[in-house]
Residue, then its C-alpha position, 0 to 999 in steps of 0.5 A: m156781428d152785432i149784439w142781437q144776431k149773436v142773441l137771436e143765435k142763442i135763442n134760436s139753439q135753445i127753443s124750437k125752430p117753429s117757435f124762434n121763427t114765429w117769434f124771434k125772426n123778424t125782430s130786431a134790436e137797438l142797443e143804447d147805453d144800457a137799454l136794449t130795444i126790441y123792435s117787431s111790426s107786430a103788436f101781438t109779437i111784441d106782447w108775446l117776447e114780453t109776456n113769455y120770453s122776457t127772462l129768456i132774452i134778459d139771461t142771454i143777453k147777459d150770457v152773451t155780453g157778460e152785461d146787465y142790459s133792461i130790455h123794452f119792446e116797441v111795435t114799429e108804428e109804421n108797419e102796424k099801420l099798413t098791416s091794419i090797413f092792409p092785413n093779408a099783405y106782407f111787408e118784410s122789406s119795408q120792415n128794415d126801413t121803417d125800423s132803420i128810420t123809427r131810429l134814426e129819428r129816436k137817435i136825433d132826438r136824443l141828439e138834440q136833447r144833447i145839443e140842448q145840453l151843450i149849449d147849456v153848459k157853454r153858457l153857463d161856462e161863458r156867463a162864468e168867464q164873465l164872472e171870472e172877469r168881473i172877479s178880477k177887476l174888482e179885486e185889482q180895483v181892491k188892492 
């Protein structure tokens, strides 16, 4: 079971069932390094969670993991667009797909940044090797 599911179970036992179903039931989260990003397809839900439940969420995460994580709140953009176009439609089945795609896109972005960093390090290593070879040659000429 992932951290967010454990956090949700604990929160579910601490607040009323209607409040939990309204604000937490259709959320998901992703843990990356020292930050937990909480997602919902509703901007209103995200605002409500951030305003009214941040402390409870942070405390519960600490209780579940023993670690301090920062939290961020994000609306899953695709569902927000669909909801604004079709206000009476229900998109539960697509929420997980959209959440997954959004997370994968962010992971790809982070991986691309990491690859660029590794390429830069590799270039520096190659340059350092070239300089070491030149230094060796110069030292041999000096002897």
